[in-house]
VOMIMAR-447804 format. One record per residue: residue number from 1; residue in three letters; z, y, x of N, C-alpha, C in turn. Coordinates in nm, 4 decimals, always signed. Atoms other than C-alpha are relative to their C-alpha. Layout:
REM residues N
<node><seq>NUM</seq><type>ala</type><n_Z>Z</n_Z><n_Y>Y</n_Y><n_X>X</n_X><ca_Z>Z</ca_Z><ca_Y>Y</ca_Y><ca_X>X</ca_X><c_Z>Z</c_Z><c_Y>Y</c_Y><c_X>X</c_X></node>
...
//
This chain:
REM residues 78
<node><seq>1</seq><type>unk</type><n_Z>-0.0459</n_Z><n_Y>-0.0458</n_Y><n_X>+0.1222</n_X><ca_Z>+1.3638</ca_Z><ca_Y>+1.7737</ca_Y><ca_X>-0.6742</ca_X><c_Z>-0.1079</c_Z><c_Y>-0.0151</c_Y><c_X>-0.1079</c_X></node>
<node><seq>2</seq><type>unk</type><n_Z>+0.0975</n_Z><n_Y>+0.0164</n_Y><n_X>+0.1061</n_X><ca_Z>+1.1829</ca_Z><ca_Y>+1.6713</ca_Y><ca_X>-0.9970</ca_X><c_Z>+0.0276</c_Z><c_Y>+0.1061</c_Y><c_X>-0.1064</c_X></node>
<node><seq>3</seq><type>unk</type><n_Z>-0.0103</n_Z><n_Y>-0.0931</n_Y><n_X>+0.1110</n_X><ca_Z>+1.1134</ca_Z><ca_Y>+1.9334</ca_Y><ca_X>-1.2643</ca_X><c_Z>-0.0649</c_Z><c_Y>-0.0664</c_Y><c_X>-0.1243</c_X></node>
<node><seq>4</seq><type>unk</type><n_Z>+0.0459</n_Z><n_Y>+0.0675</n_Y><n_X>+0.1206</n_X><ca_Z>+1.0858</ca_Z><ca_Y>+1.7741</ca_Y><ca_X>-1.6119</ca_X><c_Z>-0.0896</c_Z><c_Y>+0.0920</c_Y><c_X>-0.0791</c_X></node>
<node><seq>5</seq><type>unk</type><n_Z>+0.0979</n_Z><n_Y>-0.0770</n_Y><n_X>+0.0818</n_X><ca_Z>+0.7759</ca_Z><ca_Y>+1.8956</ca_Y><ca_X>-1.7994</ca_X><c_Z>-0.0032</c_Z><c_Y>-0.0509</c_Y><c_X>-0.1426</c_X></node>
<node><seq>6</seq><type>unk</type><n_Z>+0.0008</n_Z><n_Y>+0.0590</n_Y><n_X>+0.1340</n_X><ca_Z>+0.8464</ca_Z><ca_Y>+1.6829</ca_Y><ca_X>-2.1060</ca_X><c_Z>-0.1075</c_Z><c_Y>-0.1038</c_Y><c_X>-0.0209</c_X></node>
<node><seq>7</seq><type>unk</type><n_Z>+0.1047</n_Z><n_Y>+0.1005</n_Y><n_X>+0.0270</n_X><ca_Z>+0.6512</ca_Z><ca_Y>+1.3946</ca_Y><ca_X>-2.2527</ca_X><c_Z>-0.0213</c_Z><c_Y>-0.1042</c_Y><c_X>+0.1139</c_X></node>
<node><seq>8</seq><type>unk</type><n_Z>+0.0121</n_Z><n_Y>+0.0920</n_Y><n_X>-0.1095</n_X><ca_Z>+0.7213</ca_Z><ca_Y>+1.1767</ca_Y><ca_X>-1.9493</ca_X><c_Z>-0.0680</c_Z><c_Y>+0.0527</c_Y><c_X>+0.1270</c_X></node>
<node><seq>9</seq><type>unk</type><n_Z>+0.0608</n_Z><n_Y>-0.0643</n_Y><n_X>-0.1219</n_X><ca_Z>+0.5592</ca_Z><ca_Y>+1.4203</ca_Y><ca_X>-1.7070</ca_X><c_Z>+0.1047</c_Z><c_Y>+0.0840</c_Y><c_X>+0.0720</c_X></node>
<node><seq>10</seq><type>unk</type><n_Z>-0.0910</n_Z><n_Y>-0.0901</n_Y><n_X>-0.0818</n_X><ca_Z>+0.7333</ca_Z><ca_Y>+1.5995</ca_Y><ca_X>-1.4243</ca_X><c_Z>-0.0780</c_Z><c_Y>+0.0542</c_Y><c_X>+0.1215</c_X></node>
<node><seq>11</seq><type>unk</type><n_Z>+0.0569</n_Z><n_Y>-0.0674</n_Y><n_X>-0.1185</n_X><ca_Z>+0.6501</ca_Z><ca_Y>+1.8209</ca_Y><ca_X>-1.1307</ca_X><c_Z>+0.0883</c_Z><c_Y>-0.0354</c_Y><c_X>+0.1156</c_X></node>
<node><seq>12</seq><type>unk</type><n_Z>-0.0783</n_Z><n_Y>+0.0317</n_Y><n_X>-0.1181</n_X><ca_Z>+0.7586</ca_Z><ca_Y>+1.7183</ca_Y><ca_X>-0.7827</ca_X><c_Z>-0.0686</c_Z><c_Y>+0.0469</c_Y><c_X>+0.1235</c_X></node>
<node><seq>13</seq><type>unk</type><n_Z>+0.0624</n_Z><n_Y>-0.0471</n_Y><n_X>-0.1191</n_X><ca_Z>+0.6838</ca_Z><ca_Y>+1.8993</ca_Y><ca_X>-0.4629</ca_X><c_Z>-0.0200</c_Z><c_Y>-0.1129</c_Y><c_X>+0.0979</c_X></node>
<node><seq>14</seq><type>unk</type><n_Z>+0.0353</n_Z><n_Y>+0.1005</n_Y><n_X>-0.0984</n_X><ca_Z>+0.5169</ca_Z><ca_Y>+1.6859</ca_Y><ca_X>-0.1968</ca_X><c_Z>+0.0142</c_Z><c_Y>+0.0588</c_Y><c_X>+0.1415</c_X></node>
<node><seq>15</seq><type>unk</type><n_Z>-0.0188</n_Z><n_Y>-0.0520</n_Y><n_X>-0.1343</n_X><ca_Z>+0.6591</ca_Z><ca_Y>+1.7693</ca_Y><ca_X>+0.1415</ca_X><c_Z>-0.0067</c_Z><c_Y>-0.1142</c_Y><c_X>+0.1004</c_X></node>
<node><seq>16</seq><type>unk</type><n_Z>+0.0190</n_Z><n_Y>+0.1020</n_Y><n_X>-0.1029</n_X><ca_Z>+0.5685</ca_Z><ca_Y>+1.5785</ca_Y><ca_X>+0.4546</ca_X><c_Z>+0.1266</c_Z><c_Y>-0.0436</c_Y><c_X>+0.0662</c_X></node>
<node><seq>17</seq><type>unk</type><n_Z>+0.1183</n_Z><n_Y>+0.0537</n_Y><n_X>-0.0609</n_X><ca_Z>+0.5790</ca_Z><ca_Y>+1.3982</ca_Y><ca_X>+0.6836</ca_X><c_Z>-0.0601</c_Z><c_Y>-0.1048</c_Y><c_X>-0.0924</c_X></node>
<node><seq>18</seq><type>unk</type><n_Z>+0.0769</n_Z><n_Y>+0.0862</n_Y><n_X>+0.0918</n_X><ca_Z>+0.3120</ca_Z><ca_Y>+1.1862</ca_Y><ca_X>+0.5160</ca_X><c_Z>-0.0293</c_Z><c_Y>-0.1375</c_Y><c_X>+0.0600</c_X></node>
<node><seq>19</seq><type>unk</type><n_Z>+0.0271</n_Z><n_Y>+0.1276</n_Y><n_X>-0.0600</n_X><ca_Z>+0.3562</ca_Z><ca_Y>+0.8617</ca_Y><ca_X>+0.7084</ca_X><c_Z>+0.0820</c_Z><c_Y>-0.1105</c_Y><c_X>-0.0624</c_X></node>
<node><seq>20</seq><type>unk</type><n_Z>-0.0776</n_Z><n_Y>+0.1024</n_Y><n_X>+0.0647</n_X><ca_Z>+0.5821</ca_Z><ca_Y>+0.6796</ca_Y><ca_X>+0.4695</ca_X><c_Z>-0.0857</c_Z><c_Y>-0.0994</c_Y><c_X>-0.0771</c_X></node>
<node><seq>21</seq><type>unk</type><n_Z>+0.0777</n_Z><n_Y>+0.1081</n_Y><n_X>+0.0579</n_X><ca_Z>+0.4790</ca_Z><ca_Y>+0.3589</ca_Y><ca_X>+0.2873</ca_X><c_Z>-0.0543</c_Z><c_Y>+0.0380</c_Y><c_X>-0.1428</c_X></node>
<node><seq>22</seq><type>unk</type><n_Z>+0.0457</n_Z><n_Y>-0.0393</n_Y><n_X>+0.1335</n_X><ca_Z>+0.4302</ca_Z><ca_Y>+0.5418</ca_Y><ca_X>-0.0489</ca_X><c_Z>-0.0985</c_Z><c_Y>+0.1126</c_Y><c_X>+0.0012</c_X></node>
<node><seq>23</seq><type>unk</type><n_Z>+0.1050</n_Z><n_Y>-0.1041</n_Y><n_X>-0.0122</n_X><ca_Z>+0.1843</ca_Z><ca_Y>+0.7989</ca_Y><ca_X>+0.0827</ca_X><c_Z>-0.1341</c_Z><c_Y>-0.0725</c_Y><c_X>+0.0033</c_X></node>
<node><seq>24</seq><type>unk</type><n_Z>+0.1262</n_Z><n_Y>+0.0726</n_Y><n_X>+0.0186</n_X><ca_Z>-0.1578</ca_Z><ca_Y>+0.6760</ca_Y><ca_X>-0.0293</ca_X><c_Z>-0.1198</c_Z><c_Y>+0.0936</c_Y><c_X>+0.0248</c_X></node>
<node><seq>25</seq><type>unk</type><n_Z>+0.1272</n_Z><n_Y>-0.0660</n_Y><n_X>-0.0314</n_X><ca_Z>-0.5082</ca_Z><ca_Y>+0.7782</ca_Y><ca_X>+0.0752</ca_X><c_Z>-0.0647</c_Z><c_Y>+0.0393</c_Y><c_X>-0.1349</c_X></node>
<node><seq>26</seq><type>unk</type><n_Z>+0.0761</n_Z><n_Y>-0.0471</n_Y><n_X>+0.1182</n_X><ca_Z>-0.7034</ca_Z><ca_Y>+0.9898</ca_Y><ca_X>-0.1779</ca_X><c_Z>-0.1369</c_Z><c_Y>-0.0642</c_Y><c_X>+0.0021</c_X></node>
<node><seq>27</seq><type>unk</type><n_Z>+0.1365</n_Z><n_Y>+0.0646</n_Y><n_X>+0.0029</n_X><ca_Z>-1.0123</ca_Z><ca_Y>+0.7965</ca_Y><ca_X>-0.2897</ca_X><c_Z>-0.0959</c_Z><c_Y>+0.0809</c_Y><c_X>-0.0932</c_X></node>
<node><seq>28</seq><type>unk</type><n_Z>+0.0857</n_Z><n_Y>-0.0777</n_Y><n_X>+0.0852</n_X><ca_Z>-1.1375</ca_Z><ca_Y>+1.0380</ca_Y><ca_X>-0.5594</ca_X><c_Z>+0.0762</c_Z><c_Y>+0.1257</c_Y><c_X>-0.0485</c_X></node>
<node><seq>29</seq><type>unk</type><n_Z>-0.0565</n_Z><n_Y>-0.1264</n_Y><n_X>+0.0431</n_X><ca_Z>-1.0746</ca_Z><ca_Y>+1.4030</ca_Y><ca_X>-0.6536</ca_X><c_Z>-0.1011</c_Z><c_Y>+0.0588</c_Y><c_X>-0.0990</c_X></node>
<node><seq>30</seq><type>unk</type><n_Z>+0.0799</n_Z><n_Y>-0.0669</n_Y><n_X>+0.1025</n_X><ca_Z>-1.1998</ca_Z><ca_Y>+1.5808</ca_Y><ca_X>-0.9641</ca_X><c_Z>+0.0715</c_Z><c_Y>+0.1295</c_Y><c_X>-0.0398</c_X></node>
<node><seq>31</seq><type>unk</type><n_Z>-0.0575</n_Z><n_Y>-0.1299</n_Y><n_X>+0.0344</n_X><ca_Z>-1.1405</ca_Z><ca_Y>+1.9485</ca_Y><ca_X>-1.0363</ca_X><c_Z>+0.0456</c_Z><c_Y>+0.0032</c_Y><c_X>-0.1436</c_X></node>
<node><seq>32</seq><type>unk</type><n_Z>-0.0515</n_Z><n_Y>-0.0135</n_Y><n_X>+0.1364</n_X><ca_Z>-0.9297</ca_Z><ca_Y>+2.0244</ca_Y><ca_X>-1.3460</ca_X><c_Z>-0.0557</c_Z><c_Y>+0.1340</c_Y><c_X>-0.0498</c_X></node>
<node><seq>33</seq><type>unk</type><n_Z>+0.0641</n_Z><n_Y>-0.1187</n_Y><n_X>+0.0545</n_X><ca_Z>-1.1337</ca_Z><ca_Y>+2.2712</ca_Y><ca_X>-1.5605</ca_X><c_Z>+0.1095</c_Z><c_Y>+0.1001</c_Y><c_X>-0.0398</c_X></node>
<node><seq>34</seq><type>unk</type><n_Z>-0.0916</n_Z><n_Y>-0.0999</n_Y><n_X>+0.0376</n_X><ca_Z>-0.9568</ca_Z><ca_Y>+2.5996</ca_Y><ca_X>-1.6189</ca_X><c_Z>+0.1069</c_Z><c_Y>+0.0347</c_Y><c_X>+0.1028</c_X></node>
<node><seq>35</seq><type>unk</type><n_Z>-0.0908</n_Z><n_Y>-0.0275</n_Y><n_X>-0.1106</n_X><ca_Z>-0.7648</ca_Z><ca_Y>+2.5932</ca_Y><ca_X>-1.2931</ca_X><c_Z>-0.0753</c_Z><c_Y>+0.0381</c_Y><c_X>+0.1224</c_X></node>
<node><seq>36</seq><type>unk</type><n_Z>+0.0647</n_Z><n_Y>-0.0395</n_Y><n_X>-0.1242</n_X><ca_Z>-0.8388</ca_Z><ca_Y>+2.7456</ca_Y><ca_X>-0.9578</ca_X><c_Z>+0.0136</c_Z><c_Y>-0.1124</c_Y><c_X>+0.1055</c_X></node>
<node><seq>37</seq><type>unk</type><n_Z>-0.0285</n_Z><n_Y>+0.0966</n_Y><n_X>-0.1071</n_X><ca_Z>-0.6802</ca_Z><ca_Y>+2.4752</ca_Y><ca_X>-0.7404</ca_X><c_Z>+0.0563</c_Z><c_Y>-0.1331</c_Y><c_X>-0.0507</c_X></node>
<node><seq>38</seq><type>unk</type><n_Z>-0.0563</n_Z><n_Y>+0.1267</n_Y><n_X>+0.0544</n_X><ca_Z>-0.5928</ca_Z><ca_Y>+2.1802</ca_Y><ca_X>-0.9708</ca_X><c_Z>-0.1048</c_Z><c_Y>-0.1097</c_Y><c_X>+0.0077</c_X></node>
<node><seq>39</seq><type>unk</type><n_Z>+0.0818</n_Z><n_Y>+0.1161</n_Y><n_X>-0.0136</n_X><ca_Z>-0.7286</ca_Z><ca_Y>+1.8328</ca_Y><ca_X>-0.9152</ca_X><c_Z>+0.0643</c_Z><c_Y>-0.1202</c_Y><c_X>-0.0660</c_X></node>
<node><seq>40</seq><type>unk</type><n_Z>-0.0415</n_Z><n_Y>+0.1340</n_Y><n_X>+0.0377</n_X><ca_Z>-0.6986</ca_Z><ca_Y>+1.4973</ca_Y><ca_X>-1.0871</ca_X><c_Z>-0.0411</c_Z><c_Y>-0.0901</c_Y><c_X>+0.1155</c_X></node>
<node><seq>41</seq><type>unk</type><n_Z>+0.0204</n_Z><n_Y>+0.0773</n_Y><n_X>-0.1226</n_X><ca_Z>-0.6650</ca_Z><ca_Y>+1.2561</ca_Y><ca_X>-0.7963</ca_X><c_Z>+0.0252</c_Z><c_Y>-0.1464</c_Y><c_X>-0.0276</c_X></node>
<node><seq>42</seq><type>unk</type><n_Z>-0.0260</n_Z><n_Y>+0.1460</n_Y><n_X>-0.0011</n_X><ca_Z>-0.7034</ca_Z><ca_Y>+0.8794</ca_Y><ca_X>-0.7750</ca_X><c_Z>+0.0346</c_Z><c_Y>-0.0450</c_Y><c_X>+0.1387</c_X></node>
<node><seq>43</seq><type>unk</type><n_Z>-0.0508</n_Z><n_Y>+0.0475</n_Y><n_X>-0.1274</n_X><ca_Z>-0.5046</ca_Z><ca_Y>+0.7152</ca_Y><ca_X>-0.4969</ca_X><c_Z>-0.0506</c_Z><c_Y>-0.1452</c_Y><c_X>+0.0277</c_X></node>
<node><seq>44</seq><type>unk</type><n_Z>+0.0436</n_Z><n_Y>+0.1348</n_Y><n_X>-0.0404</n_X><ca_Z>-0.5874</ca_Z><ca_Y>+0.3963</ca_Y><ca_X>-0.3046</ca_X><c_Z>+0.0722</c_Z><c_Y>-0.1133</c_Y><c_X>-0.0713</c_X></node>
<node><seq>45</seq><type>unk</type><n_Z>-0.0755</n_Z><n_Y>+0.1004</n_Y><n_X>+0.0704</n_X><ca_Z>-0.3190</ca_Z><ca_Y>+0.2122</ca_Y><ca_X>-0.4985</ca_X><c_Z>-0.0478</c_Z><c_Y>-0.0167</c_Y><c_X>-0.1477</c_X></node>
<node><seq>46</seq><type>unk</type><n_Z>+0.0491</n_Z><n_Y>+0.0001</n_Y><n_X>+0.1303</n_X><ca_Z>-0.5051</ca_Z><ca_Y>+0.2910</ca_Y><ca_X>-0.8219</ca_X><c_Z>+0.0697</c_Z><c_Y>+0.0922</c_Y><c_X>-0.0972</c_X></node>
<node><seq>47</seq><type>unk</type><n_Z>-0.0680</n_Z><n_Y>-0.0948</n_Y><n_X>+0.0833</n_X><ca_Z>-0.2520</ca_Z><ca_Y>+0.5334</ca_Y><ca_X>-0.9635</ca_X><c_Z>-0.0675</c_Z><c_Y>+0.1395</c_Y><c_X>+0.0059</c_X></node>
<node><seq>48</seq><type>unk</type><n_Z>+0.0582</n_Z><n_Y>-0.1318</n_Y><n_X>+0.0023</n_X><ca_Z>-0.3579</ca_Z><ca_Y>+0.8853</ca_Y><ca_X>-1.0617</ca_X><c_Z>+0.1135</c_Z><c_Y>+0.1038</c_Y><c_X>-0.0014</c_X></node>
<node><seq>49</seq><type>unk</type><n_Z>-0.0992</n_Z><n_Y>-0.1137</n_Y><n_X>-0.0045</n_X><ca_Z>-0.1740</ca_Z><ca_Y>+1.2131</ca_Y><ca_X>-0.9958</ca_X><c_Z>-0.0805</c_Z><c_Y>+0.1282</c_Y><c_X>-0.0188</c_X></node>
<node><seq>50</seq><type>unk</type><n_Z>+0.0607</n_Z><n_Y>-0.1337</n_Y><n_X>+0.0016</n_X><ca_Z>-0.2476</ca_Z><ca_Y>+1.5788</ca_Y><ca_X>-1.0563</ca_X><c_Z>+0.0604</c_Z><c_Y>+0.0745</c_Y><c_X>+0.1186</c_X></node>
<node><seq>51</seq><type>unk</type><n_Z>-0.0399</n_Z><n_Y>-0.0741</n_Y><n_X>-0.1233</n_X><ca_Z>-0.2343</ca_Z><ca_Y>+1.7931</ca_Y><ca_X>-0.7434</ca_X><c_Z>-0.0495</c_Z><c_Y>+0.1406</c_Y><c_X>-0.0129</c_X></node>
<node><seq>52</seq><type>unk</type><n_Z>+0.0327</n_Z><n_Y>-0.1413</n_Y><n_X>+0.0070</n_X><ca_Z>-0.2347</ca_Z><ca_Y>+2.1711</ca_Y><ca_X>-0.7235</ca_X><c_Z>+0.0178</c_Z><c_Y>+0.0599</c_Y><c_X>+0.1420</c_X></node>
<node><seq>53</seq><type>unk</type><n_Z>-0.0070</n_Z><n_Y>-0.0653</n_Y><n_X>-0.1343</n_X><ca_Z>-0.3030</ca_Z><ca_Y>+2.3789</ca_Y><ca_X>-0.4094</ca_X><c_Z>-0.1022</c_Z><c_Y>-0.0567</c_Y><c_X>+0.0929</c_X></node>
<node><seq>54</seq><type>unk</type><n_Z>+0.0952</n_Z><n_Y>+0.0432</n_Y><n_X>-0.1050</n_X><ca_Z>-0.4927</ca_Z><ca_Y>+2.3266</ca_Y><ca_X>-0.0899</ca_X><c_Z>+0.0452</c_Z><c_Y>-0.1381</c_Y><c_X>+0.0491</c_X></node>
<node><seq>55</seq><type>unk</type><n_Z>-0.0309</n_Z><n_Y>+0.1369</n_Y><n_X>-0.0355</n_X><ca_Z>-0.4933</ca_Z><ca_Y>+1.9525</ca_Y><ca_X>-0.0325</ca_X><c_Z>-0.0191</c_Z><c_Y>-0.0297</c_Y><c_X>+0.1477</c_X></node>
<node><seq>56</seq><type>unk</type><n_Z>+0.0217</n_Z><n_Y>+0.0294</n_Y><n_X>-0.1414</n_X><ca_Z>-0.5976</ca_Z><ca_Y>+1.9734</ca_Y><ca_X>+0.3307</ca_X><c_Z>+0.1260</c_Z><c_Y>+0.0155</c_Y><c_X>+0.0855</c_X></node>
<node><seq>57</seq><type>unk</type><n_Z>-0.1270</n_Z><n_Y>-0.0018</n_Y><n_X>-0.0695</n_X><ca_Z>-0.2365</ca_Z><ca_Y>+2.0474</ca_Y><ca_X>+0.4286</ca_X><c_Z>+0.0567</c_Z><c_Y>-0.1448</c_Y><c_X>+0.0039</c_X></node>
<node><seq>58</seq><type>unk</type><n_Z>-0.0482</n_Z><n_Y>+0.1392</n_Y><n_X>+0.0089</n_X><ca_Z>-0.1849</ca_Z><ca_Y>+1.6796</ca_Y><ca_X>+0.3365</ca_X><c_Z>-0.0827</c_Z><c_Y>-0.0966</c_Y><c_X>+0.0872</c_X></node>
<node><seq>59</seq><type>unk</type><n_Z>+0.0881</n_Z><n_Y>+0.0838</n_Y><n_X>-0.0798</n_X><ca_Z>-0.4344</ca_Z><ca_Y>+1.5519</ca_Y><ca_X>+0.5946</ca_X><c_Z>+0.0781</c_Z><c_Y>-0.0716</c_Y><c_X>+0.1082</c_X></node>
<node><seq>60</seq><type>unk</type><n_Z>-0.0594</n_Z><n_Y>+0.0776</n_Y><n_X>-0.1057</n_X><ca_Z>-0.3253</ca_Z><ca_Y>+1.2727</ca_Y><ca_X>+0.8240</ca_X><c_Z>-0.1130</c_Z><c_Y>-0.0833</c_Y><c_X>+0.0607</c_X></node>
<node><seq>61</seq><type>unk</type><n_Z>+0.1057</n_Z><n_Y>+0.0737</n_Y><n_X>-0.0687</n_X><ca_Z>-0.5742</ca_Z><ca_Y>+1.1426</ca_Y><ca_X>+1.0838</ca_X><c_Z>-0.1307</c_Z><c_Y>+0.0026</c_Y><c_X>-0.0700</c_X></node>
<node><seq>62</seq><type>unk</type><n_Z>+0.1296</n_Z><n_Y>-0.0174</n_Y><n_X>+0.0679</n_X><ca_Z>-0.8692</ca_Z><ca_Y>+1.2812</ca_Y><ca_X>+0.8938</ca_X><c_Z>-0.0058</c_Z><c_Y>-0.0450</c_Y><c_X>-0.1461</c_X></node>
<node><seq>63</seq><type>unk</type><n_Z>-0.0084</n_Z><n_Y>+0.0409</n_Y><n_X>+0.1398</n_X><ca_Z>-0.7617</ca_Z><ca_Y>+1.1443</ca_Y><ca_X>+0.5534</ca_X><c_Z>+0.1090</c_Z><c_Y>+0.0799</c_Y><c_X>-0.0699</c_X></node>
<node><seq>64</seq><type>unk</type><n_Z>-0.0997</n_Z><n_Y>-0.0690</n_Y><n_X>+0.0792</n_X><ca_Z>-0.5807</ca_Z><ca_Y>+1.3274</ca_Y><ca_X>+0.2758</ca_X><c_Z>+0.0883</c_Z><c_Y>-0.1082</c_Y><c_X>-0.0637</c_X></node>
<node><seq>65</seq><type>unk</type><n_Z>-0.0959</n_Z><n_Y>+0.0931</n_Y><n_X>+0.0476</n_X><ca_Z>-0.2625</ca_Z><ca_Y>+1.1384</ca_Y><ca_X>+0.1825</ca_X><c_Z>+0.1001</c_Z><c_Y>+0.0727</c_Y><c_X>-0.0905</c_X></node>
<node><seq>66</seq><type>unk</type><n_Z>-0.0961</n_Z><n_Y>-0.0610</n_Y><n_X>+0.0935</n_X><ca_Z>-0.0389</ca_Z><ca_Y>+1.2155</ca_Y><ca_X>-0.1170</ca_X><c_Z>+0.1023</c_Z><c_Y>-0.1054</c_Y><c_X>-0.0375</c_X></node>
<node><seq>67</seq><type>unk</type><n_Z>-0.1076</n_Z><n_Y>+0.0873</n_Y><n_X>+0.0475</n_X><ca_Z>+0.2900</ca_Z><ca_Y>+1.0666</ca_Y><ca_X>-0.2395</ca_X><c_Z>-0.0403</c_Z><c_Y>-0.0616</c_Y><c_X>-0.1302</c_X></node>
<node><seq>68</seq><type>unk</type><n_Z>+0.0213</n_Z><n_Y>+0.0662</n_Y><n_X>+0.1259</n_X><ca_Z>+0.2475</ca_Z><ca_Y>+0.8063</ca_Y><ca_X>-0.5132</ca_X><c_Z>+0.1420</c_Z><c_Y>-0.0223</c_Y><c_X>-0.0532</c_X></node>
<node><seq>69</seq><type>unk</type><n_Z>-0.1374</n_Z><n_Y>+0.0109</n_Y><n_X>+0.0524</n_X><ca_Z>+0.5677</ca_Z><ca_Y>+0.8642</ca_Y><ca_X>-0.7113</ca_X><c_Z>+0.0157</c_Z><c_Y>-0.1272</c_Y><c_X>-0.0814</c_X></node>
<node><seq>70</seq><type>unk</type><n_Z>-0.0084</n_Z><n_Y>+0.1242</n_Y><n_X>+0.0773</n_X><ca_Z>+0.4859</ca_Z><ca_Y>+0.5635</ca_Y><ca_X>-0.9343</ca_X><c_Z>+0.0358</c_Z><c_Y>-0.1166</c_Y><c_X>+0.0907</c_X></node>
<node><seq>71</seq><type>unk</type><n_Z>-0.0286</n_Z><n_Y>+0.1088</n_Y><n_X>-0.0910</n_X><ca_Z>+0.4798</ca_Z><ca_Y>+0.3218</ca_Y><ca_X>-0.6380</ca_X><c_Z>+0.1437</c_Z><c_Y>+0.0146</c_Y><c_X>+0.0547</c_X></node>
<node><seq>72</seq><type>unk</type><n_Z>-0.1350</n_Z><n_Y>-0.0262</n_Y><n_X>-0.0506</n_X><ca_Z>+0.7964</ca_Z><ca_Y>+0.4810</ca_Y><ca_X>-0.5004</ca_X><c_Z>+0.1082</c_Z><c_Y>-0.0347</c_Y><c_X>-0.1036</c_X></node>
<node><seq>73</seq><type>unk</type><n_Z>-0.0975</n_Z><n_Y>+0.0274</n_Y><n_X>+0.1060</n_X><ca_Z>+0.9794</ca_Z><ca_Y>+0.4653</ca_Y><ca_X>-0.8333</ca_X><c_Z>+0.0033</c_Z><c_Y>-0.1503</c_Y><c_X>-0.0335</c_X></node>
<node><seq>74</seq><type>unk</type><n_Z>-0.0014</n_Z><n_Y>+0.1403</n_Y><n_X>+0.0264</n_X><ca_Z>+0.8705</ca_Z><ca_Y>+0.1039</ca_Y><ca_X>-0.8953</ca_X><c_Z>+0.0768</c_Z><c_Y>-0.0748</c_Y><c_X>+0.1135</c_X></node>
<node><seq>75</seq><type>unk</type><n_Z>-0.0674</n_Z><n_Y>+0.0693</n_Y><n_X>-0.1110</n_X><ca_Z>+0.9980</ca_Z><ca_Y>+0.0039</ca_Y><ca_X>-0.5486</ca_X><c_Z>+0.1531</c_Z><c_Y>+0.0255</c_Y><c_X>-0.0082</c_X></node>
<node><seq>76</seq><type>unk</type><n_Z>-0.1449</n_Z><n_Y>-0.0280</n_Y><n_X>+0.0105</n_X><ca_Z>+1.3361</ca_Z><ca_Y>+0.1718</ca_Y><ca_X>-0.6202</ca_X><c_Z>+0.0638</c_Z><c_Y>-0.0872</c_Y><c_X>-0.1104</c_X></node>
<node><seq>77</seq><type>unk</type><n_Z>-0.0532</n_Z><n_Y>+0.0772</n_Y><n_X>+0.1099</n_X><ca_Z>+1.3818</ca_Z><ca_Y>-0.0358</ca_Y><ca_X>-0.9399</ca_X><c_Z>+0.0085</c_Z><c_Y>-0.1512</c_Y><c_X>+0.0359</c_X></node>
<node><seq>78</seq><type>unk</type><n_Z>+0.0000</n_Z><n_Y>+0.1419</n_Y><n_X>-0.0358</n_X><ca_Z>+1.3190</ca_Z><ca_Y>-0.3690</ca_Y><ca_X>-0.7656</ca_X><c_Z>+0.1216</c_Z><c_Y>-0.0409</c_Y><c_X>+0.0788</c_X></node>
//
């Protein structure tokens, strides 16, 4: 379920399992100032996402993997 935040942004819960083709390895994480658990994240595909919460729940075989909604949405339009 996507929650529209306006301006082309939306919030989407990331629920596992994280073995699908659109789950990408995190290559860089940067804390979002003013938040306790917010991070700007760069994925192996080059896309960026914002993630909130404990990211270690998204660990798969020692690597943190998150859903790249851009890759998924682009694949759906092809």
